[in-house]
LUMZA-923649 format. One record per residue (C-alpha): residue in one letter; x, y, z. Coordinates in pm, 1 decimal. Example, Ala and Ser with C-alpha at 12.3 -4.5 7.8 and 13.67 -1.06 7.14 Angstrom:
[site "a" [1230.0 -450.0 780.0]];
[site "s" [1367.0 -106.0 714.0]];
END
This chain:
[site "x" [15080.7 3479.4 12340.4]];
[site "x" [15163.9 3507.4 11972.0]];
[site "x" [14947.7 3331.6 11717.4]];
[site "x" [15055.7 3271.4 11359.9]];
[site "x" [14751.8 3200.5 11149.0]];
[site "x" [14736.7 2992.6 10835.2]];
[site "x" [14463.0 2989.3 10574.2]];
[site "x" [14136.6 2902.5 10746.4]];
[site "x" [13860.0 2664.7 10651.4]];
[site "x" [13501.1 2625.1 10754.0]];
[site "x" [13531.1 2284.5 10921.9]];
[site "x" [13327.1 2299.9 11242.7]];
[site "x" [13574.5 2096.3 11452.5]];
[site "x" [13938.3 2204.0 11483.5]];
[site "x" [14213.6 1977.1 11607.1]];
[site "x" [14400.3 2128.7 11903.9]];
[site "x" [14734.8 1966.3 11976.5]];
[site "x" [14903.3 2048.0 12307.3]];
[site "x" [15276.3 2018.6 12235.6]];
[site "x" [15442.6 2267.6 12471.1]];
[site "x" [15586.8 2032.5 12733.1]];
[site "x" [15954.7 2048.8 12820.2]];
[site "x" [16004.6 1682.8 12910.5]];
[site "x" [16137.5 1750.5 13259.2]];
[site "x" [16159.7 1378.8 13337.8]];
[site "x" [16324.0 1321.3 13000.7]];
[site "x" [16625.1 1537.0 13075.5]];
[site "x" [16462.5 1852.4 12945.8]];
[site "x" [16401.3 1726.6 12593.2]];
[site "x" [16089.3 1890.6 12446.1]];
[site "x" [15830.5 1622.6 12378.4]];
[site "x" [15742.0 1777.7 12042.9]];
[site "x" [16091.4 1697.5 11913.9]];
[site "x" [16124.2 1339.2 12036.0]];
[site "x" [16205.2 1122.1 11733.1]];
[site "x" [15928.9 890.9 11613.6]];
[site "x" [15944.2 702.8 11284.1]];
[site "x" [16227.3 924.3 11169.4]];
[site "x" [16060.4 1259.8 11231.9]];
[site "x" [15969.4 1481.4 11531.4]];
[site "x" [15680.9 1344.6 11735.0]];
[site "x" [15475.5 1660.7 11678.9]];
[site "x" [15455.5 1582.8 11306.2]];
[site "x" [15311.9 1238.8 11378.0]];
[site "x" [15056.1 1382.9 11619.1]];
[site "x" [14941.0 1639.2 11362.5]];
[site "x" [14912.1 1371.5 11096.6]];
[site "x" [14691.8 1159.2 11323.4]];
[site "x" [14457.3 1453.1 11376.8]];
[site "x" [14434.0 1518.4 11005.1]];
[site "x" [14387.8 1155.5 10910.5]];
[site "x" [14118.5 1135.8 11176.5]];
[site "x" [13922.8 1412.6 11007.0]];
[site "x" [14046.7 1745.5 11148.4]];
[site "x" [14113.5 1971.5 10849.9]];
[site "x" [14214.3 2265.0 11070.6]];
[site "x" [14486.4 2198.6 11329.0]];
[site "x" [14618.0 2441.9 11590.6]];
[site "x" [14942.2 2341.7 11765.1]];
[site "x" [15042.5 2496.6 12097.5]];
[site "x" [15420.5 2523.2 12134.7]];
[site "x" [15625.3 2615.5 12438.0]];
[site "x" [15956.6 2452.3 12529.2]];
[site "x" [16218.5 2538.4 12265.3]];
[site "x" [15940.2 2661.4 12041.2]];
[site "x" [16179.0 2821.2 11792.0]];
[site "x" [16365.0 2493.3 11748.8]];
[site "x" [16038.3 2306.3 11699.4]];
[site "x" [15945.2 2551.5 11423.8]];
[site "x" [16282.9 2499.7 11257.2]];
[site "x" [16297.4 2121.3 11276.7]];
[site "x" [15934.5 2013.9 11238.7]];
[site "x" [15740.5 2039.4 10914.7]];
[site "x" [15392.7 2162.9 11007.0]];
[site "x" [15248.2 2314.2 10688.1]];
[site "x" [14899.6 2455.3 10715.7]];
[site "x" [14895.0 2441.1 11095.5]];
[site "x" [14824.1 2741.8 11312.9]];
[site "x" [15118.2 2759.6 11554.9]];
[site "x" [15036.2 2912.6 11891.6]];
[site "x" [15309.9 3029.2 12129.5]];
[site "x" [15252.4 2969.4 12499.6]];
[site "x" [15519.5 3163.4 12692.7]];
[site "x" [15368.8 3036.1 13019.4]];
[site "x" [15410.9 2667.9 12930.1]];
[site "x" [15622.9 2596.2 13239.8]];
[site "x" [15315.8 2665.1 13455.5]];
[site "x" [15149.5 2351.4 13323.0]];
[site "x" [14923.4 2208.6 13057.6]];
[site "x" [14633.5 2427.4 13168.0]];
[site "x" [14805.6 2732.8 13019.4]];
[site "x" [14846.2 2555.3 12686.6]];
[site "x" [14481.6 2455.2 12680.3]];
[site "x" [14377.1 2813.9 12747.7]];
[site "x" [14612.9 2947.2 12480.1]];
[site "x" [14484.7 2694.6 12229.4]];
[site "x" [14118.8 2767.5 12293.1]];
[site "x" [14188.4 3140.5 12276.7]];
[site "x" [14351.2 3092.6 11935.1]];
[site "x" [14029.0 2936.6 11805.4]];
[site "x" [13816.2 3239.2 11893.9]];
[site "x" [13684.1 3405.5 11582.4]];
[site "x" [13786.7 3123.0 11348.0]];
[site "x" [13436.2 2985.2 11302.1]];
[site "x" [13525.0 2658.7 11475.6]];
[site "x" [13233.2 2521.0 11677.8]];
[site "x" [13434.5 2260.4 11866.1]];
[site "x" [13794.0 2171.9 11954.5]];
[site "x" [13922.4 1816.2 11954.0]];
[site "x" [14209.6 1821.9 12203.6]];
[site "x" [14496.7 1573.7 12186.1]];
[site "x" [14836.5 1549.4 12355.3]];
[site "x" [15166.5 1522.7 12168.9]];
[site "x" [15304.2 1260.0 12407.7]];
[site "x" [15037.8 995.5 12338.2]];
[site "x" [15145.2 837.9 12005.7]];
[site "x" [14945.1 525.3 12082.6]];
[site "x" [14629.1 724.3 12013.6]];
[site "x" [14594.5 737.8 11638.5]];
[site "x" [14359.6 844.3 11364.4]];
[site "x" [14091.9 583.4 11440.9]];
[site "x" [14035.2 715.9 11792.7]];
[site "x" [14031.3 1072.7 11661.2]];
[site "x" [13771.8 976.2 11400.6]];
[site "x" [13549.0 807.0 11658.9]];
[site "x" [13547.8 1107.2 11891.4]];
[site "x" [13499.4 1344.9 11599.5]];
[site "x" [13209.0 1134.1 11479.3]];
[site "x" [13022.7 1200.7 11805.2]];
[site "x" [13026.3 1577.3 11747.5]];
[site "x" [12677.3 1719.2 11722.2]];
[site "x" [12684.3 2091.0 11801.9]];
[site "x" [12860.0 2364.9 11997.1]];
[site "x" [12711.8 2200.9 12307.6]];
[site "x" [12896.0 1871.2 12244.9]];
[site "x" [13120.6 1728.4 12515.4]];
[site "x" [13283.4 1403.8 12401.2]];
[site "x" [13570.0 1194.2 12533.7]];
[site "x" [13750.0 882.1 12425.6]];
[site "x" [13727.8 601.8 12682.0]];
[site "x" [13953.9 306.2 12745.1]];
[site "x" [13775.4 15.4 12909.2]];
[site "x" [13519.9 271.6 13021.8]];
[site "x" [13774.6 513.0 13171.0]];
[site "x" [13783.8 863.9 13025.1]];
[site "x" [14098.0 959.3 12832.7]];
[site "x" [14210.6 1151.2 12524.7]];
[site "x" [14125.2 1288.1 12279.9]];
[site "x" [13849.0 1506.7 12420.7]];
[site "x" [13611.2 1721.5 12214.9]];
[site "x" [13483.8 2047.4 12362.6]];
[site "x" [13201.7 2227.6 12186.1]];
[site "x" [13249.5 2604.2 12178.3]];
[site "x" [12980.5 2650.4 12443.9]];
[site "x" [13222.5 2489.8 12691.1]];
[site "x" [13536.9 2684.2 12606.0]];
[site "x" [13492.1 2967.1 12855.2]];
[site "x" [13418.7 2724.0 13136.7]];
[site "x" [13717.1 2506.7 13049.3]];
[site "x" [13950.9 2807.1 13030.5]];
[site "x" [13829.3 2935.7 13366.4]];
[site "x" [13915.8 2610.0 13542.7]];
[site "x" [14226.7 2498.2 13351.1]];
[site "x" [14513.8 2532.4 13597.2]];
[site "x" [14849.1 2362.9 13641.5]];
[site "x" [14886.7 2023.3 13478.7]];
[site "x" [14523.4 1931.6 13536.0]];
[site "x" [14402.7 2091.0 13215.8]];
[site "x" [14030.4 2037.0 13182.2]];
[site "x" [14005.0 1771.4 13452.5]];
[site "x" [13804.6 1985.7 13694.6]];
[site "x" [13559.8 2095.5 13426.2]];
[site "x" [13510.1 1741.1 13301.8]];
[site "x" [13452.9 1614.2 13654.0]];
[site "x" [13193.6 1883.5 13716.9]];
[site "x" [13012.8 1801.7 13391.2]];
[site "x" [13061.7 1425.6 13395.4]];
[site "x" [12692.4 1362.7 13337.1]];
[site "x" [12703.3 1549.6 13006.0]];
[site "x" [13004.4 1369.6 12857.0]];
[site "x" [12949.5 1128.3 12569.8]];
[site "x" [13205.8 850.4 12616.3]];
[site "x" [13331.0 681.5 12300.2]];
[site "x" [13511.5 352.3 12358.5]];
[site "x" [13849.7 345.1 12183.9]];
[site "x" [14031.6 73.9 12374.4]];
[site "x" [14016.8 -160.0 12076.5]];
[site "x" [14193.4 83.2 11842.4]];
[site "x" [14425.9 288.8 12065.0]];
[site "x" [14656.1 269.3 12367.9]];
[site "x" [14660.8 582.5 12587.0]];
[site "x" [15012.6 557.9 12733.1]];
[site "x" [15214.9 877.1 12791.8]];
[site "x" [15577.6 944.3 12703.0]];
[site "x" [15686.4 1081.7 13040.1]];
[site "x" [16002.2 893.7 13144.8]];
[site "x" [16312.1 742.9 12987.5]];
[site "x" [16149.0 399.4 13008.8]];
[site "x" [15851.6 526.9 12808.4]];
[site "x" [16078.3 608.2 12513.7]];
[site "x" [16064.3 237.0 12427.4]];
[site "x" [15717.9 307.1 12282.7]];
[site "x" [15865.8 530.0 12014.1]];
[site "x" [15978.3 385.1 11684.5]];
END
């Protein structure tokens, strides 16, 4: 893994955007580069994190990472290379959390690049529930857990140890369900994924 660091800040919660997917069901088009409102989708996702209150943003890249760097404007972001991205989202989550070690961040607010229906308002609500390094917070949609998810630093090792394949933090969250603070976001966001050709209709 190669990490390119930008100037840091002391904000306790860092935004962590998982943007490494290769879009297998989209003909191999990297999700980070899908066009949305005239620019690559990864730019929109970063902007939502920042507008939601995350001053520091780490972006995990994988599929066609060099092309993403060339085509997307991501000033001030820490770009994290995940050479194992084909093994699933779990590797990107581990790489992203590892990149936060030593930065002073006390929590990571994790979002996915292929969920443009989740905007700054949902990010701000989840961020607003942060309390300490012990925090474990998730957006909910009609009471069902979704993204973004905030992991206090006390949880990072446990999340990394169980993040495998495309399940990401699912196992860890299931095991610690009783500790999760759910924040309803169904009135301000729509948690659809851009996974198939039909889903591209959601993009603008």
